[in-house]
C-alpha positions as CSV (number, residue, x, y, z in Angstrom):
1,M,-27.9,-4.1,-25.5
2,L,-30.3,-7.0,-26.2
3,G,-33.1,-6.0,-24.0
4,V,-34.3,-5.2,-20.5
5,H,-35.5,-7.7,-17.8
6,A,-37.9,-6.3,-15.1
7,L,-38.0,-8.8,-12.3
8,V,-40.8,-8.4,-9.8
9,H,-41.3,-9.8,-6.4
10,L,-45.0,-9.3,-5.8
11,R,-45.7,-9.3,-2.0
12,E,-48.8,-8.9,0.2
13,G,-51.1,-10.2,-2.6
14,S,-54.4,-11.7,-1.7
15,F,-54.8,-15.5,-1.9
16,A,-57.9,-15.0,-4.1
17,A,-56.1,-12.8,-6.7
18,L,-53.0,-15.1,-6.8
19,N,-55.1,-18.2,-7.4
20,D,-57.5,-16.7,-9.9
21,F,-57.0,-18.4,-13.3
22,T,-59.4,-16.1,-15.1
23,G,-58.1,-13.0,-13.4
24,L,-54.5,-13.8,-14.4
25,V,-55.6,-14.3,-18.1
26,N,-57.4,-10.9,-17.9
27,A,-54.3,-9.3,-16.3
28,F,-52.2,-10.6,-19.3
29,N,-54.7,-9.3,-21.8
30,R,-55.1,-5.9,-20.1
31,T,-51.4,-5.4,-20.1
32,I,-51.0,-6.5,-23.7
33,G,-53.8,-4.1,-24.7
34,H,-52.6,-1.1,-22.6
35,F,-49.1,-1.2,-24.0
36,H,-50.1,-2.3,-27.5
37,L,-47.9,-5.3,-27.3
38,D,-47.7,-7.9,-30.0
39,N,-48.7,-11.3,-28.5
40,L,-47.7,-14.3,-30.6
41,Y,-49.9,-16.7,-28.8
42,D,-52.8,-16.3,-26.3
43,P,-51.6,-16.3,-22.7
44,Q,-50.9,-19.8,-21.4
45,V,-51.9,-20.4,-17.7
46,H,-51.7,-23.6,-15.6
47,Q,-53.6,-24.0,-12.3
48,F,-51.8,-26.1,-9.7
49,E,-53.5,-28.2,-7.0
50,P,-54.2,-27.3,-4.3
51,Q,-53.2,-23.8,-5.3
52,G,-50.9,-21.7,-7.4
53,L,-50.7,-20.5,-11.0
54,T,-47.9,-20.3,-13.6
55,G,-48.4,-18.4,-16.8
56,I,-46.6,-16.9,-19.8
57,V,-47.4,-14.9,-22.9
58,L,-44.9,-14.9,-25.8
59,L,-44.6,-11.5,-27.4
60,A,-42.9,-10.2,-30.5
61,E,-41.1,-8.0,-28.0
62,S,-40.2,-11.1,-25.9
63,H,-42.3,-12.3,-22.9
64,I,-44.2,-11.8,-19.6
65,S,-44.2,-14.7,-17.1
66,I,-45.4,-15.3,-13.6
67,H,-45.4,-17.9,-10.9
68,T,-47.7,-17.5,-7.8
69,W,-47.6,-18.8,-4.3
70,P,-51.1,-17.7,-3.0
71,E,-50.6,-19.3,0.4
72,R,-47.6,-16.9,0.9
73,G,-49.2,-13.9,-0.8
74,E,-46.3,-13.8,-3.3
75,A,-45.5,-14.1,-6.9
76,A,-42.4,-13.9,-9.2
77,I,-42.9,-11.9,-12.4
78,D,-40.5,-11.6,-15.3
79,V,-41.0,-9.1,-18.1
80,F,-38.3,-9.1,-20.9
81,T,-38.6,-6.7,-23.8
82,C,-36.3,-5.5,-26.5
83,G,-36.5,-2.3,-28.5
84,E,-38.0,0.9,-27.1
85,R,-40.4,-0.8,-24.7
86,N,-40.3,0.1,-20.9
87,S,-40.1,-3.3,-19.2
88,K,-40.3,-1.7,-15.7
89,E,-43.5,0.2,-16.5
90,I,-45.0,-2.9,-18.1
91,A,-44.1,-5.1,-15.1
92,E,-45.5,-2.6,-12.6
93,F,-48.8,-2.4,-14.6
94,F,-49.0,-6.2,-14.8
95,C,-48.4,-6.6,-11.1
96,K,-51.1,-4.1,-10.2
97,A,-53.5,-5.7,-12.8
98,I,-53.2,-9.0,-10.8
99,D,-53.7,-7.4,-7.4
100,S,-54.0,-3.6,-7.1
101,K,-53.3,-3.8,-3.3
102,S,-50.1,-5.8,-3.6
103,A,-46.5,-4.5,-3.1
104,C,-44.5,-4.7,-6.4
105,N,-40.7,-4.6,-5.9
106,V,-39.1,-4.3,-9.3
107,E,-35.4,-4.9,-10.2
108,V,-34.2,-4.0,-13.7
109,V,-31.4,-6.0,-15.4
110,R,-30.0,-4.9,-18.8
111,R,-28.9,-7.6,-21.2
């Protein structure tokens, strides 16, 4: 096996949380720190107009990415890790770090 993808459909998120540039960077950094992940570059986040964010952090273990639709209260998150890391646990933590009141539906795909 190459690794594990945890694909998250974040639902019922608040507009403010899903459109918060600084909050998203902080969620990336909290997740990296909590799981002692090896980031290769600082999180990269882009703010769209009139709303929405996309972000990614490249890890030695692979990556975490997100695309948000604040107007819908939704986001798509992808966590891919190799080795002994638990992609599902990382994805659930990251989802709740973005918006603790959101619903985080996780699907795991082994590669």
